[in-house]
Structures are given as C-alpha cells and as structure tokens.
N, CA, C and O atoms as CSV, one atom per row, in Angstrom:
chain,resi,resn,atom,element,x,y,z
A,1,MET,N,N,100.379,104.054,117.243
A,1,MET,CA,C,99.759,104.696,116.097
A,1,MET,C,C,100.335,104.082,114.822
A,1,MET,O,O,101.553,104.022,114.652
A,2,LEU,N,N,99.479,103.640,113.953
A,2,LEU,CA,C,99.861,103.008,112.694
A,2,LEU,C,C,100.716,101.763,112.901
A,2,LEU,O,O,101.610,101.487,112.102
A,3,ASN,N,N,100.453,101.018,113.953
A,3,ASN,CA,C,101.254,99.841,114.288
A,3,ASN,C,C,101.202,98.748,113.230
A,3,ASN,O,O,102.135,97.954,113.119
A,4,GLU,N,N,100.129,98.696,112.454
A,4,GLU,CA,C,100.004,97.623,111.468
A,4,GLU,C,C,100.813,97.875,110.197
A,4,GLU,O,O,100.860,97.021,109.312
A,5,TYR,N,N,101.448,99.042,110.103
A,5,TYR,CA,C,102.246,99.391,108.928
A,5,TYR,C,C,103.738,99.245,109.221
A,5,TYR,O,O,104.188,99.385,110.358
A,6,LYS,N,N,104.491,98.957,108.153
A,6,LYS,CA,C,105.943,98.867,108.272
A,6,LYS,C,C,106.523,100.259,108.509
A,6,LYS,O,O,105.797,101.253,108.482
A,7,ASP,N,N,107.825,100.326,108.740
A,7,ASP,CA,C,108.485,101.603,109.014
A,7,ASP,C,C,108.527,102.519,107.793
A,7,ASP,O,O,108.598,103.738,107.945
A,8,MET,N,N,108.484,101.955,106.587
A,8,MET,CA,C,108.461,102.735,105.349
A,8,MET,C,C,107.163,102.410,104.616
A,8,MET,O,O,106.832,101.241,104.417
A,9,LEU,N,N,106.434,103.443,104.218
A,9,LEU,CA,C,105.159,103.254,103.544
A,9,LEU,C,C,105.260,103.697,102.095
A,9,LEU,O,O,106.018,104.610,101.767
A,10,THR,N,N,104.496,103.049,101.236
A,10,THR,CA,C,104.324,103.538,99.880
A,10,THR,C,C,103.238,104.614,99.915
A,10,THR,O,O,102.586,104.811,100.941
A,11,VAL,N,N,103.053,105.293,98.816
A,11,VAL,CA,C,102.003,106.319,98.772
A,11,VAL,C,C,100.633,105.669,98.943
A,11,VAL,O,O,99.761,106.230,99.608
A,12,ARG,N,N,100.440,104.517,98.363
A,12,ARG,CA,C,99.154,103.811,98.529
A,12,ARG,C,C,98.888,103.454,99.989
A,12,ARG,O,O,97.780,103.636,100.493
A,13,GLU,N,N,99.917,102.946,100.656
A,13,GLU,CA,C,99.758,102.600,102.075
A,13,GLU,C,C,99.489,103.839,102.912
A,13,GLU,O,O,98.677,103.807,103.837
A,14,MET,N,N,100.172,104.934,102.587
A,14,MET,CA,C,99.936,106.179,103.312
A,14,MET,C,C,98.505,106.657,103.099
A,14,MET,O,O,97.842,107.091,104.041
A,15,ALA,N,N,98.034,106.575,101.863
A,15,ALA,CA,C,96.656,106.974,101.569
A,15,ALA,C,C,95.670,106.127,102.361
A,15,ALA,O,O,94.692,106.641,102.903
A,16,GLN,N,N,95.931,104.839,102.422
A,16,GLN,CA,C,95.067,103.939,103.182
A,16,GLN,C,C,95.095,104.292,104.667
A,16,GLN,O,O,94.050,104.311,105.318
A,17,ALA,N,N,96.272,104.570,105.205
A,17,ALA,CA,C,96.405,104.893,106.624
A,17,ALA,C,C,95.695,106.201,106.966
A,17,ALA,O,O,95.086,106.323,108.029
A,18,LEU,N,N,95.777,107.182,106.058
A,18,LEU,CA,C,95.150,108.486,106.302
A,18,LEU,C,C,93.686,108.523,105.864
A,18,LEU,O,O,92.965,109.488,106.122
A,19,ARG,N,N,93.267,107.445,105.194
A,19,ARG,CA,C,91.898,107.353,104.671
A,19,ARG,C,C,91.592,108.495,103.700
A,19,ARG,O,O,90.558,109.159,103.781
A,20,ILE,N,N,92.539,108.690,102.779
A,20,ILE,CA,C,92.373,109.677,101.725
A,20,ILE,C,C,92.627,108.977,100.395
A,20,ILE,O,O,93.109,107.845,100.361
A,21,GLY,N,N,92.303,109.654,99.310
A,21,GLY,CA,C,92.531,109.085,97.991
A,21,GLY,C,C,93.998,109.098,97.609
A,21,GLY,O,O,94.812,109.811,98.195
A,22,LYS,N,N,94.313,108.284,96.605
A,22,LYS,CA,C,95.690,108.177,96.139
A,22,LYS,C,C,96.173,109.524,95.577
A,22,LYS,O,O,97.318,109.915,95.808
A,23,ASN,N,N,95.311,110.227,94.847
A,23,ASN,CA,C,95.709,111.522,94.287
A,23,ASN,C,C,95.991,112.549,95.379
A,23,ASN,O,O,96.934,113.332,95.267
A,24,ALA,N,N,95.186,112.549,96.424
A,24,ALA,CA,C,95.416,113.461,97.545
A,24,ALA,C,C,96.728,113.121,98.245
A,24,ALA,O,O,97.461,114.015,98.668
A,25,ALA,N,N,97.023,111.830,98.365
A,25,ALA,CA,C,98.280,111.400,98.996
A,25,ALA,C,C,99.477,111.844,98.162
A,25,ALA,O,O,100.465,112.339,98.704
A,26,TYR,N,N,99.389,111.668,96.839
A,26,TYR,CA,C,100.472,112.139,95.972
A,26,TYR,C,C,100.609,113.657,96.070
A,26,TYR,O,O,101.720,114.182,96.003
A,27,GLY,N,N,99.495,114.362,96.226
A,27,GLY,CA,C,99.556,115.812,96.393
A,27,GLY,C,C,100.333,116.208,97.634
A,27,GLY,O,O,101.149,117.128,97.586
A,28,LEU,N,N,100.090,115.524,98.746
A,28,LEU,CA,C,100.815,115.810,99.990
A,28,LEU,C,C,102.311,115.574,99.816
A,28,LEU,O,O,103.132,116.336,100.327
A,29,VAL,N,N,102.658,114.516,99.093
A,29,VAL,CA,C,104.066,114.183,98.874
A,29,VAL,C,C,104.704,115.165,97.897
A,29,VAL,O,O,105.786,115.688,98.162
A,30,ASN,N,N,104.044,115.415,96.774
A,30,ASN,CA,C,104.621,116.288,95.742
A,30,ASN,C,C,104.764,117.733,96.206
A,30,ASN,O,O,105.671,118.434,95.756
A,31,GLN,N,N,103.889,118.191,97.094
A,31,GLN,CA,C,103.985,119.550,97.634
A,31,GLN,C,C,104.971,119.638,98.794
A,31,GLN,O,O,105.250,120.730,99.287
A,32,GLY,N,N,105.494,118.509,99.228
A,32,GLY,CA,C,106.457,118.501,100.320
A,32,GLY,C,C,105.829,118.616,101.695
A,32,GLY,O,O,106.534,118.812,102.685
A,33,ILE,N,N,104.518,118.498,101.767
A,33,ILE,CA,C,103.837,118.573,103.059
A,33,ILE,C,C,104.219,117.362,103.911
A,33,ILE,O,O,104.451,117.481,105.114
A,34,ILE,N,N,104.281,116.211,103.274
A,34,ILE,CA,C,104.824,115.011,103.912
A,34,ILE,C,C,106.062,114.634,103.104
A,34,ILE,O,O,105.943,114.220,101.951
A,35,PRO,N,N,107.237,114.772,103.691
A,35,PRO,CA,C,108.472,114.454,102.955
A,35,PRO,C,C,108.546,112.964,102.607
A,35,PRO,O,O,107.997,112.112,103.306
A,36,SER,N,N,109.235,112.686,101.517
A,36,SER,CA,C,109.402,111.296,101.115
A,36,SER,C,C,110.806,111.083,100.567
A,36,SER,O,O,111.513,112.032,100.225
A,37,LEU,N,N,111.183,109.838,100.493
A,37,LEU,CA,C,112.436,109.449,99.870
A,37,LEU,C,C,112.074,108.832,98.532
A,37,LEU,O,O,111.103,108.082,98.434
A,38,LYS,N,N,112.839,109.139,97.512
A,38,LYS,CA,C,112.512,108.620,96.197
A,38,LYS,C,C,113.505,107.542,95.811
A,38,LYS,O,O,114.716,107.755,95.848
A,39,ASN,N,N,112.987,106.391,95.443
A,39,ASN,CA,C,113.797,105.260,95.003
A,39,ASN,C,C,113.375,104.961,93.570
A,39,ASN,O,O,112.424,104.215,93.340
A,40,GLY,N,N,114.086,105.544,92.611
A,40,GLY,CA,C,113.663,105.442,91.222
A,40,GLY,C,C,112.401,106.260,91.043
A,40,GLY,O,O,112.403,107.463,91.306
A,41,ARG,N,N,111.328,105.634,90.602
A,41,ARG,CA,C,110.042,106.329,90.447
A,41,ARG,C,C,109.152,106.181,91.675
A,41,ARG,O,O,108.079,106.780,91.748
A,42,LYS,N,N,109.599,105.389,92.630
A,42,LYS,CA,C,108.779,105.056,93.794
A,42,LYS,C,C,109.080,105.988,94.964
A,42,LYS,O,O,110.240,106.208,95.315
A,43,HIS,N,N,108.025,106.531,95.559
A,43,HIS,CA,C,108.158,107.349,96.770
A,43,HIS,C,C,108.013,106.433,97.974
A,43,HIS,O,O,107.098,105.610,98.025
A,44,LEU,N,N,108.904,106.569,98.937
A,44,LEU,CA,C,108.801,105.855,100.205
A,44,LEU,C,C,108.726,106.884,101.318
A,44,LEU,O,O,109.523,107.821,101.371
A,45,ILE,N,N,107.780,106.702,102.188
A,45,ILE,CA,C,107.543,107.665,103.254
A,45,ILE,C,C,107.797,106.978,104.594
A,45,ILE,O,O,107.138,105.989,104.917
A,46,PRO,N,N,108.748,107.493,105.374
A,46,PRO,CA,C,108.931,106.937,106.719
A,46,PRO,C,C,107.652,107.118,107.546
A,46,PRO,O,O,107.038,108.184,107.527
A,47,LYS,N,N,107.270,106.087,108.254
A,47,LYS,CA,C,106.036,106.124,109.045
A,47,LYS,C,C,106.048,107.296,110.030
A,47,LYS,O,O,105.002,107.882,110.307
A,48,GLN,N,N,107.207,107.634,110.549
A,48,GLN,CA,C,107.296,108.741,111.506
A,48,GLN,C,C,106.869,110.062,110.869
A,48,GLN,O,O,106.296,110.914,111.548
A,49,TYR,N,N,107.140,110.245,109.570
A,49,TYR,CA,C,106.721,111.469,108.876
A,49,TYR,C,C,105.199,111.558,108.805
A,49,TYR,O,O,104.630,112.644,108.920
A,50,VAL,N,N,104.547,110.424,108.616
A,50,VAL,CA,C,103.082,110.409,108.579
A,50,VAL,C,C,102.531,110.722,109.971
A,50,VAL,O,O,101.566,111.473,110.108
A,51,ILE,N,N,103.140,110.150,110.987
A,51,ILE,CA,C,102.718,110.432,112.364
A,51,ILE,C,C,102.926,111.904,112.690
A,51,ILE,O,O,102.057,112.532,113.295
A,52,ASP,N,N,104.074,112.464,112.294
A,52,ASP,CA,C,104.336,113.892,112.518
A,52,ASP,C,C,103.288,114.754,111.831
A,52,ASP,O,O,102.832,115.750,112.393
A,53,TYR,N,N,102.906,114.373,110.613
A,53,TYR,CA,C,101.876,115.116,109.881
A,53,TYR,C,C,100.547,115.062,110.640
A,53,TYR,O,O,99.879,116.083,110.799
A,54,LEU,N,N,100.172,113.885,111.102
A,54,LEU,CA,C,98.911,113.760,111.839
A,54,LEU,C,C,98.922,114.609,113.107
A,54,LEU,O,O,97.929,115.262,113.427
A,55,LEU,N,N,100.021,114.600,113.816
A,55,LEU,CA,C,100.112,115.393,115.042
A,55,LEU,C,C,100.097,116.891,114.744
A,55,LEU,O,O,99.538,117.670,115.516
A,56,SER,N,N,100.699,117.294,113.643
A,56,SER,CA,C,100.720,118.722,113.295
A,56,SER,C,C,99.338,119.209,112.878
A,56,SER,O,O,99.038,120.396,113.001
A,57,GLN,N,N,98.497,118.308,112.388
A,57,GLN,CA,C,97.154,118.674,111.954
A,57,GLN,C,C,96.125,118.561,113.060
A,57,GLN,O,O,94.940,118.817,112.846
A,58,ARG,N,N,96.572,118.184,114.224
A,58,ARG,CA,C,95.671,117.924,115.345
A,58,ARG,C,C,94.723,119.092,115.654
A,58,ARG,O,O,93.541,118.880,115.922
A,59,TYR,N,N,95.233,120.287,115.616
A,59,TYR,CA,C,94.424,121.467,115.951
A,59,TYR,C,C,94.139,122.313,114.729
A,59,TYR,O,O,93.736,123.469,114.861
A,60,ASN,N,N,94.337,121.767,113.551
A,60,ASN,CA,C,94.122,122.489,112.306
A,60,ASN,C,C,92.799,122.106,111.656
A,60,ASN,O,O,92.732,121.970,110.435
A,61,ILE,N,N,91.772,121.935,112.430
A,61,ILE,CA,C,90.483,121.496,111.918
A,61,ILE,C,C,89.747,122.701,111.343
A,61,ILE,O,O,89.568,123.720,112.010
A,62,LYS,N,N,89.324,122.559,110.085
A,62,LYS,CA,C,88.603,123.642,109.416
A,62,LYS,C,C,87.126,123.582,109.777
A,62,LYS,O,O,86.531,122.506,109.839
A,63,GLN,N,N,86.559,124.727,110.010
A,63,GLN,CA,C,85.137,124.823,110.314
A,63,GLN,C,C,84.341,124.770,109.011
A,63,GLN,O,O,84.729,125.387,108.019
A,64,LEU,N,N,83.223,124.030,109.012
A,64,LEU,CA,C,82.365,123.973,107.829
A,64,LEU,C,C,81.360,125.075,107.847
A,64,LEU,O,O,80.549,125.186,106.928
C-alpha cells in the first residue's frame, strides 16, 4: 500500500495519495486526525500514519 511513496510524505504527497485536495489534507493534519511531525513550517507525515488512517476509515463509509 502506497509503495510508490517514500517513508515520509509532505502534505501535498499525502493529498495526492488520498486523492483529496490540499486544503482537505491540511485539515486532517491540523485537526490531528493524521498526526504529523513539524520541521520548521513544513509538516512531514510518516507513511504508516496515512496507512493507519486509511485502515481506520475502512468501515466508516457514510451513506448518501
């Protein structure tokens, strides 16, 4: 899962991997839903955290 990405992702890379917008990705990070490490102004997200998020959302599908 997410084999084409490095072990640490930027918010842009995470957004691309999740197929969501950059603002939505920053929302997930800023709300602490997906934890990140901050290096200056840059957020770095361990790939495992993104995988954990995807697995936790597996059965959280909202009905339309």
